[in-house]
Biotite code that builds the C-alpha atoms (Angstrom):
import biotite.structure as struc

atoms = struc.array([
    struc.Atom([-8.188, -27.434, -20.598], chain_id="A", res_id=1, res_name="MET", atom_name="CA", element="C"),
    struc.Atom([-4.797, -26.577, -22.090], chain_id="A", res_id=2, res_name="ALA", atom_name="CA", element="C"),
    struc.Atom([-4.610, -22.806, -21.500], chain_id="A", res_id=3, res_name="TRP", atom_name="CA", element="C"),
    struc.Atom([-6.716, -19.699, -20.921], chain_id="A", res_id=4, res_name="THR", atom_name="CA", element="C"),
    struc.Atom([-6.306, -16.039, -21.786], chain_id="A", res_id=5, res_name="PHE", atom_name="CA", element="C"),
    struc.Atom([-6.143, -14.868, -18.178], chain_id="A", res_id=6, res_name="LEU", atom_name="CA", element="C"),
    struc.Atom([-3.891, -16.119, -15.393], chain_id="A", res_id=7, res_name="SER", atom_name="CA", element="C"),
    struc.Atom([-5.372, -17.134, -12.068], chain_id="A", res_id=8, res_name="ASN", atom_name="CA", element="C"),
    struc.Atom([-4.513, -13.634, -10.795], chain_id="A", res_id=9, res_name="HIS", atom_name="CA", element="C"),
    struc.Atom([-6.554, -12.172, -13.647], chain_id="A", res_id=10, res_name="GLY", atom_name="CA", element="C"),
    struc.Atom([-9.423, -14.553, -13.015], chain_id="A", res_id=11, res_name="ASN", atom_name="CA", element="C"),
    struc.Atom([-9.477, -13.557, -9.330], chain_id="A", res_id=12, res_name="VAL", atom_name="CA", element="C"),
    struc.Atom([-9.563, -9.845, -10.237], chain_id="A", res_id=13, res_name="ILE", atom_name="CA", element="C"),
    struc.Atom([-12.422, -10.337, -12.698], chain_id="A", res_id=14, res_name="VAL", atom_name="CA", element="C"),
    struc.Atom([-14.426, -12.473, -10.257], chain_id="A", res_id=15, res_name="TYR", atom_name="CA", element="C"),
    struc.Atom([-13.938, -10.052, -7.369], chain_id="A", res_id=16, res_name="ILE", atom_name="CA", element="C"),
    struc.Atom([-14.881, -7.107, -9.560], chain_id="A", res_id=17, res_name="ASP", atom_name="CA", element="C"),
    struc.Atom([-18.225, -8.823, -10.175], chain_id="A", res_id=18, res_name="GLU", atom_name="CA", element="C"),
    struc.Atom([-18.585, -10.205, -6.613], chain_id="A", res_id=19, res_name="HIS", atom_name="CA", element="C"),
    struc.Atom([-16.835, -7.849, -4.145], chain_id="A", res_id=20, res_name="PRO", atom_name="CA", element="C"),
    struc.Atom([-18.140, -9.619, -1.048], chain_id="A", res_id=21, res_name="SER", atom_name="CA", element="C"),
    struc.Atom([-17.358, -13.150, -2.249], chain_id="A", res_id=22, res_name="ALA", atom_name="CA", element="C"),
    struc.Atom([-15.731, -15.519, 0.211], chain_id="A", res_id=23, res_name="ARG", atom_name="CA", element="C"),
    struc.Atom([-12.461, -17.227, -0.682], chain_id="A", res_id=24, res_name="LEU", atom_name="CA", element="C"),
    struc.Atom([-14.238, -20.582, -1.064], chain_id="A", res_id=25, res_name="ARG", atom_name="CA", element="C"),
    struc.Atom([-16.675, -19.070, -3.579], chain_id="A", res_id=26, res_name="GLU", atom_name="CA", element="C"),
    struc.Atom([-13.841, -17.507, -5.567], chain_id="A", res_id=27, res_name="ILE", atom_name="CA", element="C"),
    struc.Atom([-11.889, -20.775, -5.517], chain_id="A", res_id=28, res_name="ALA", atom_name="CA", element="C"),
    struc.Atom([-14.883, -22.804, -6.686], chain_id="A", res_id=29, res_name="ASP", atom_name="CA", element="C"),
    struc.Atom([-15.671, -20.352, -9.479], chain_id="A", res_id=30, res_name="ALA", atom_name="CA", element="C"),
    struc.Atom([-12.096, -20.316, -10.778], chain_id="A", res_id=31, res_name="ILE", atom_name="CA", element="C"),
    struc.Atom([-11.378, -23.991, -10.212], chain_id="A", res_id=32, res_name="GLY", atom_name="CA", element="C"),
    struc.Atom([-8.452, -23.711, -7.803], chain_id="A", res_id=33, res_name="ILE", atom_name="CA", element="C"),
    struc.Atom([-8.005, -24.509, -4.120], chain_id="A", res_id=34, res_name="THR", atom_name="CA", element="C"),
    struc.Atom([-9.048, -22.159, -1.361], chain_id="A", res_id=35, res_name="GLU", atom_name="CA", element="C"),
    struc.Atom([-5.431, -22.048, -0.197], chain_id="A", res_id=36, res_name="ARG", atom_name="CA", element="C"),
    struc.Atom([-4.237, -20.987, -3.674], chain_id="A", res_id=37, res_name="ALA", atom_name="CA", element="C"),
    struc.Atom([-6.993, -18.370, -3.773], chain_id="A", res_id=38, res_name="THR", atom_name="CA", element="C"),
    struc.Atom([-5.881, -16.987, -0.407], chain_id="A", res_id=39, res_name="HIS", atom_name="CA", element="C"),
    struc.Atom([-2.320, -16.654, -1.718], chain_id="A", res_id=40, res_name="LYS", atom_name="CA", element="C"),
    struc.Atom([-3.448, -14.920, -4.921], chain_id="A", res_id=41, res_name="LEU", atom_name="CA", element="C"),
    struc.Atom([-5.743, -12.498, -3.088], chain_id="A", res_id=42, res_name="VAL", atom_name="CA", element="C"),
    struc.Atom([-2.976, -11.696, -0.585], chain_id="A", res_id=43, res_name="SER", atom_name="CA", element="C"),
    struc.Atom([-0.524, -10.992, -3.418], chain_id="A", res_id=44, res_name="GLU", atom_name="CA", element="C"),
    struc.Atom([-3.049, -8.756, -5.170], chain_id="A", res_id=45, res_name="LEU", atom_name="CA", element="C"),
    struc.Atom([-3.679, -6.844, -1.928], chain_id="A", res_id=46, res_name="VAL", atom_name="CA", element="C"),
    struc.Atom([0.072, -6.479, -1.252], chain_id="A", res_id=47, res_name="GLU", atom_name="CA", element="C"),
    struc.Atom([0.665, -5.131, -4.768], chain_id="A", res_id=48, res_name="GLU", atom_name="CA", element="C"),
    struc.Atom([-2.220, -2.662, -4.474], chain_id="A", res_id=49, res_name="GLY", atom_name="CA", element="C"),
    struc.Atom([-4.494, -4.233, -7.078], chain_id="A", res_id=50, res_name="TYR", atom_name="CA", element="C"),
    struc.Atom([-7.144, -5.037, -4.442], chain_id="A", res_id=51, res_name="LEU", atom_name="CA", element="C"),
    struc.Atom([-8.182, -3.323, -1.248], chain_id="A", res_id=52, res_name="THR", atom_name="CA", element="C"),
    struc.Atom([-9.517, -5.594, 1.496], chain_id="A", res_id=53, res_name="ARG", atom_name="CA", element="C"),
    struc.Atom([-11.850, -4.218, 4.182], chain_id="A", res_id=54, res_name="VAL", atom_name="CA", element="C"),
    struc.Atom([-13.234, -6.216, 7.074], chain_id="A", res_id=55, res_name="ARG", atom_name="CA", element="C"),
    struc.Atom([-17.032, -5.949, 7.323], chain_id="A", res_id=56, res_name="VAL", atom_name="CA", element="C"),
    struc.Atom([-18.243, -7.858, 10.351], chain_id="A", res_id=57, res_name="GLY", atom_name="CA", element="C"),
    struc.Atom([-16.906, -11.398, 9.972], chain_id="A", res_id=58, res_name="ARG", atom_name="CA", element="C"),
    struc.Atom([-16.324, -11.094, 6.235], chain_id="A", res_id=59, res_name="ARG", atom_name="CA", element="C"),
    struc.Atom([-13.969, -9.302, 3.891], chain_id="A", res_id=60, res_name="ASN", atom_name="CA", element="C"),
    struc.Atom([-15.093, -7.054, 1.088], chain_id="A", res_id=61, res_name="GLU", atom_name="CA", element="C"),
    struc.Atom([-12.778, -6.246, -1.780], chain_id="A", res_id=62, res_name="TYR", atom_name="CA", element="C"),
    struc.Atom([-12.393, -3.309, -4.112], chain_id="A", res_id=63, res_name="THR", atom_name="CA", element="C"),
    struc.Atom([-10.462, -3.529, -7.360], chain_id="A", res_id=64, res_name="VAL", atom_name="CA", element="C"),
    struc.Atom([-8.113, -0.579, -7.744], chain_id="A", res_id=65, res_name="ASN", atom_name="CA", element="C"),
    struc.Atom([-8.890, 0.084, -11.380], chain_id="A", res_id=66, res_name="CYS", atom_name="CA", element="C"),
    struc.Atom([-6.314, 2.810, -11.903], chain_id="A", res_id=67, res_name="ASP", atom_name="CA", element="C"),
    struc.Atom([-3.403, 0.396, -11.354], chain_id="A", res_id=68, res_name="LYS", atom_name="CA", element="C"),
    struc.Atom([-1.431, -0.445, -14.474], chain_id="A", res_id=69, res_name="ASN", atom_name="CA", element="C"),
    struc.Atom([-1.040, -4.022, -15.644], chain_id="A", res_id=70, res_name="LEU", atom_name="CA", element="C"),
    struc.Atom([2.243, -5.625, -14.626], chain_id="A", res_id=71, res_name="ARG", atom_name="CA", element="C"),
    struc.Atom([3.558, -7.145, -17.842], chain_id="A", res_id=72, res_name="HIS", atom_name="CA", element="C"),
    struc.Atom([5.971, -4.717, -19.555], chain_id="A", res_id=73, res_name="PRO", atom_name="CA", element="C"),
    struc.Atom([4.193, -5.100, -22.900], chain_id="A", res_id=74, res_name="ALA", atom_name="CA", element="C"),
    struc.Atom([0.860, -4.147, -21.281], chain_id="A", res_id=75, res_name="LEU", atom_name="CA", element="C"),
    struc.Atom([2.031, -1.734, -18.581], chain_id="A", res_id=76, res_name="ALA", atom_name="CA", element="C"),
    struc.Atom([0.514, 1.278, -20.347], chain_id="A", res_id=77, res_name="ARG", atom_name="CA", element="C"),
    struc.Atom([-2.959, -0.214, -19.789], chain_id="A", res_id=78, res_name="HIS", atom_name="CA", element="C"),
    struc.Atom([-4.968, -0.083, -16.563], chain_id="A", res_id=79, res_name="THR", atom_name="CA", element="C"),
    struc.Atom([-7.176, -2.639, -14.861], chain_id="A", res_id=80, res_name="LEU", atom_name="CA", element="C"),
    struc.Atom([-10.112, -0.409, -15.805], chain_id="A", res_id=81, res_name="ARG", atom_name="CA", element="C"),
    struc.Atom([-9.301, -0.970, -19.477], chain_id="A", res_id=82, res_name="GLN", atom_name="CA", element="C"),
    struc.Atom([-9.106, -4.714, -18.916], chain_id="A", res_id=83, res_name="LEU", atom_name="CA", element="C"),
    struc.Atom([-12.366, -4.863, -16.986], chain_id="A", res_id=84, res_name="LEU", atom_name="CA", element="C"),
    struc.Atom([-14.337, -2.549, -19.276], chain_id="A", res_id=85, res_name="THR", atom_name="CA", element="C"),
    struc.Atom([-16.363, -4.783, -21.498], chain_id="A", res_id=86, res_name="GLY", atom_name="CA", element="C"),
    struc.Atom([-15.925, -7.740, -19.150], chain_id="A", res_id=87, res_name="MET", atom_name="CA", element="C"),
    struc.Atom([-17.540, -6.657, -15.891], chain_id="A", res_id=88, res_name="THR", atom_name="CA", element="C"),
    struc.Atom([-17.974, -2.895, -16.184], chain_id="A", res_id=89, res_name="ARG", atom_name="CA", element="C"),
    struc.Atom([-19.855, -0.562, -18.468], chain_id="A", res_id=90, res_name="ALA", atom_name="CA", element="C"),
    struc.Atom([-17.660, 1.638, -20.655], chain_id="A", res_id=91, res_name="ALA", atom_name="CA", element="C"),
])
């Protein structure tokens, strides 16, 4: 596979939006990266406010903060909600 439209950060966001209680191993397997890389990506997304992580028993549950704007300057006027609408969410 030469390239994809979404970065690994984007793939994590999309997967978590569809599977908010997914474990890191499940996310890693679905995206095709290591669990360690997934942990780093999820931590970065939490630190930047794109995900909220809540401990539920022994597991984490995640919420995508859909009102956050995309980071790239050319796309910064768009929100995660706009990205996810049509992919994982109804309009």
